[in-house]
C-alpha positions as CSV (number, residue, x, y, z in Angstrom):
1,X,115.6,41.9,68.5
2,X,114.7,45.4,69.7
3,X,117.4,47.0,71.9
4,X,116.4,48.0,75.4
5,X,116.6,51.8,75.7
6,X,116.8,54.1,78.7
7,X,114.0,56.7,78.8
8,X,116.7,59.3,79.4
9,X,118.0,58.8,75.8
10,X,114.5,59.4,74.4
11,X,114.0,62.5,76.6
12,X,117.4,63.9,75.7
13,X,116.5,63.5,72.0
14,X,113.0,65.0,72.2
15,X,114.3,67.9,74.3
16,X,116.9,68.7,71.7
17,X,114.6,68.6,68.7
18,X,113.4,71.8,67.0
19,X,110.8,72.7,64.5
20,X,111.7,71.6,61.0
21,X,113.4,68.4,62.0
22,X,112.4,64.7,62.4
23,X,114.2,62.2,64.6
24,X,114.2,58.4,64.2
25,X,115.3,55.8,66.7
26,X,117.0,52.6,65.4
27,X,115.5,49.8,67.5
28,X,118.5,47.5,66.8
29,X,121.5,49.8,67.2
30,X,120.0,52.2,69.7
31,X,121.1,55.2,67.7
32,X,119.1,58.3,66.8
33,X,119.3,59.8,63.3
34,X,117.9,63.2,62.3
35,X,116.7,64.5,59.0
36,X,114.9,67.8,58.0
37,X,111.2,67.7,57.6
38,X,109.6,68.3,54.3
39,X,108.7,71.9,55.2
40,X,112.2,72.9,56.3
41,X,113.1,75.7,53.9
42,X,116.5,76.4,55.5
43,X,118.2,73.0,54.8
44,X,119.0,71.4,51.5
45,X,117.3,67.9,51.7
46,X,119.9,66.4,49.3
47,X,122.5,66.8,52.0
48,X,120.5,64.2,54.1
49,X,119.4,62.0,51.2
50,X,121.6,59.1,52.2
51,X,120.3,59.1,55.8
52,X,116.7,59.6,54.6
53,X,117.0,56.6,52.3
54,X,118.5,54.5,55.0
55,X,115.6,55.3,57.3
56,X,113.0,54.7,54.6
57,X,114.4,51.4,53.5
58,X,114.7,49.8,57.0
59,X,112.0,48.5,59.3
60,X,114.4,49.2,62.3
61,X,113.5,52.9,62.6
62,X,110.7,54.4,64.6
63,X,110.0,58.1,64.5
64,X,110.3,60.0,67.8
65,X,107.8,62.6,68.9
66,X,108.3,65.9,67.1
67,X,108.5,69.3,68.8
68,X,104.8,70.0,67.9
69,X,103.8,66.6,69.4
70,X,105.3,67.5,72.7
71,X,102.5,70.1,73.2
72,X,104.6,72.2,75.6
73,X,101.8,74.8,75.6
74,X,99.5,72.2,77.2
75,X,102.2,71.3,79.7
76,X,102.5,74.9,80.7
77,X,98.8,75.3,81.0
78,X,98.4,72.2,83.2
79,X,101.2,73.5,85.5
80,X,99.6,77.0,85.8
81,X,96.2,75.4,86.5
82,X,97.5,73.0,89.1
83,X,99.3,75.9,90.9
84,X,96.2,78.1,90.5
85,X,98.6,80.9,89.4
86,X,96.7,83.6,87.5
87,X,99.8,85.5,86.2
88,X,101.0,82.4,84.5
89,X,97.6,81.7,83.0
90,X,97.4,85.2,81.7
91,X,100.9,84.9,80.2
92,X,99.6,82.0,78.1
93,X,96.9,84.1,76.5
94,X,99.0,87.1,75.6
95,X,101.6,87.8,72.9
96,X,104.5,85.5,72.8
97,X,103.1,83.0,75.4
98,X,106.1,80.7,75.6
99,X,108.6,83.6,76.2
100,X,106.2,85.4,78.6
101,X,105.3,82.3,80.6
102,X,109.0,81.5,81.2
103,X,109.7,85.1,82.1
104,X,106.8,85.2,84.6
105,X,107.8,81.9,86.1
106,X,111.3,83.2,86.8
107,X,109.9,86.5,88.3
108,X,107.7,84.6,90.8
109,X,110.2,81.9,91.6
110,X,108.4,79.0,90.0
111,X,110.8,78.3,87.1
112,X,112.6,75.4,88.7
113,X,109.3,73.8,89.8
114,X,108.0,74.2,86.2
115,X,111.0,72.5,84.7
116,X,110.6,69.6,87.1
117,X,106.9,69.4,86.1
118,X,107.9,69.5,82.4
119,X,110.6,66.8,82.9
120,X,107.9,64.6,84.5
121,X,105.6,65.2,81.5
122,X,108.4,64.3,79.1
123,X,109.0,61.0,81.0
124,X,105.3,60.2,80.6
125,X,105.6,61.0,76.8
126,X,108.7,58.8,76.4
127,X,107.2,55.9,78.4
128,X,104.0,56.0,76.3
129,X,106.0,56.2,73.1
130,X,107.9,53.0,74.0
131,X,104.8,51.2,74.9
132,X,103.0,52.1,71.7
133,X,106.0,51.0,69.6
134,X,106.7,47.9,71.8
135,X,110.2,49.0,72.6
136,X,111.7,47.6,75.9
137,X,112.9,50.4,78.2
138,X,114.4,51.1,81.5
139,X,113.5,54.1,83.8
140,X,117.1,54.6,84.9
141,X,118.2,58.2,84.5
142,X,114.8,59.2,83.1
143,X,114.4,62.2,85.5
144,X,116.9,64.3,87.4
145,X,116.8,64.3,91.2
146,X,114.5,66.9,92.9
147,X,116.2,69.1,95.5
148,X,114.2,70.8,98.3
149,X,115.8,73.6,100.3
150,X,113.7,74.1,103.5
151,X,114.5,77.0,105.8
152,X,113.3,76.6,109.4
153,X,113.1,79.8,111.5
154,X,112.3,80.3,115.1
155,X,113.4,82.2,118.2
156,X,115.9,81.6,121.0
157,X,117.7,78.8,119.2
158,X,114.5,76.8,118.5
159,X,115.4,75.9,114.9
160,X,118.8,74.5,116.0
161,X,117.2,72.5,118.8
162,X,114.6,71.1,116.3
163,X,117.4,69.9,114.0
164,X,119.3,68.4,116.9
165,X,116.3,66.4,118.0
166,X,115.6,65.3,114.5
167,X,119.1,63.8,114.5
168,X,119.3,62.5,118.1
169,X,115.8,60.8,117.9
170,X,116.8,58.9,114.8
171,X,114.1,60.6,112.7
172,X,116.5,62.0,110.2
173,X,118.2,58.7,109.8
174,X,114.9,57.0,109.2
175,X,114.1,59.5,106.4
176,X,117.5,58.9,104.9
177,X,116.7,55.2,104.8
178,X,113.4,55.8,102.9
179,X,113.3,54.6,99.3
180,X,114.2,57.4,96.9
181,X,115.9,59.7,99.4
182,X,119.3,60.9,98.2
183,X,120.2,63.5,100.8
184,X,118.9,64.8,104.1
185,X,121.2,67.3,105.8
186,X,120.9,70.3,108.1
187,X,123.1,73.4,107.9
188,X,123.5,76.4,110.2
189,X,123.4,80.0,108.9
190,X,126.3,82.3,109.9
191,X,124.3,85.4,109.0
192,X,121.0,84.3,110.7
193,X,121.6,82.1,113.8
194,X,117.8,81.6,114.2
195,X,117.5,79.8,110.8
196,X,118.5,76.3,109.9
197,X,118.6,75.0,106.3
198,X,117.6,71.5,105.4
199,X,118.8,70.2,102.0
200,X,116.4,67.4,101.1
201,X,117.0,65.5,97.8
202,X,114.8,62.8,96.2
203,X,115.0,60.5,93.2
204,X,111.7,61.7,91.8
205,X,108.3,63.2,92.6
206,X,106.9,59.7,93.4
207,X,109.5,59.3,96.1
208,X,108.5,62.7,97.6
209,X,104.8,61.8,97.5
210,X,105.5,58.5,99.3
211,X,107.5,60.3,102.0
212,X,104.7,62.8,102.5
213,X,102.2,60.0,102.8
214,X,104.3,58.1,105.4
215,X,103.8,58.2,109.2
216,X,107.1,60.0,109.4
217,X,105.4,63.2,108.5
218,X,103.3,63.2,111.8
219,X,106.6,63.0,113.7
220,X,108.1,65.9,111.8
221,X,104.9,68.0,112.1
222,X,104.8,67.4,115.9
223,X,108.4,68.6,116.2
224,X,107.8,71.7,114.1
225,X,104.8,72.5,116.3
226,X,106.9,71.8,119.5
227,X,109.5,74.4,118.5
228,X,107.0,76.8,116.9
229,X,108.9,77.0,113.6
230,X,108.1,78.9,110.4
231,X,109.2,77.6,107.0
232,X,110.2,78.7,103.5
233,X,110.8,76.2,100.7
234,X,112.7,76.3,97.4
235,X,112.5,73.5,94.8
236,X,115.2,72.7,92.2
237,X,116.0,70.1,89.6
238,X,119.5,68.8,89.7
239,X,121.6,69.5,86.6
240,X,125.2,69.5,85.5
241,X,127.2,72.4,86.9
242,X,127.9,74.9,84.1
243,X,130.6,76.6,86.3
244,X,132.6,73.4,87.0
245,X,135.8,75.0,85.8
246,X,135.6,77.5,88.7
247,X,135.2,74.9,91.4
248,X,138.3,74.3,93.5
249,X,138.5,70.7,94.5
């Protein structure tokens, strides 16, 4: 019987793969084994002969998508086209397109949004791979949460009054109760008293889309208009903190 797998396991595996390697998923044990591909000139294939034979002799193994099959160039191109961003599109048609695209995305502040887009594409690839190979799967942990930082700015304390009305009217609590919302909190700036920060975290893009399509958005838009606020937005993908050792708890 095939073991049910979390899409996050598949995504972790395909993100870790590199050219010159092949990965195989054991549908019974749930383990992933790697062997060098036939054109890998840097690894002695005899070192992996036992693993290769085990994979070849068993019907329990299914090959995972290779680095080439991920088509990251196509993912980058789709992202640039959806954003209508000419610098990113030009980067893909120059020298070293992968490196240049990522450098440009950092320069214009779209790198986090691109990685969220790529993560969603990998989820689709993993999901389709499971279906093609008739492998049962769960969506749990497939995609990191999306975090939105929204900066509301006004005059004469308007941003703060907006946040206070969002809370006192129950609108903020209603948003927190929406399916997929993980966090919805307002913060005051010590350096700029006319700006309020909203940290808004969601399970995935589908949850954000559902929120944006809800009647709640009309209420929020009316309050923004009432207090004549201007906005700036930042988008991030949640990940493990690499500086955990420096955090005082």
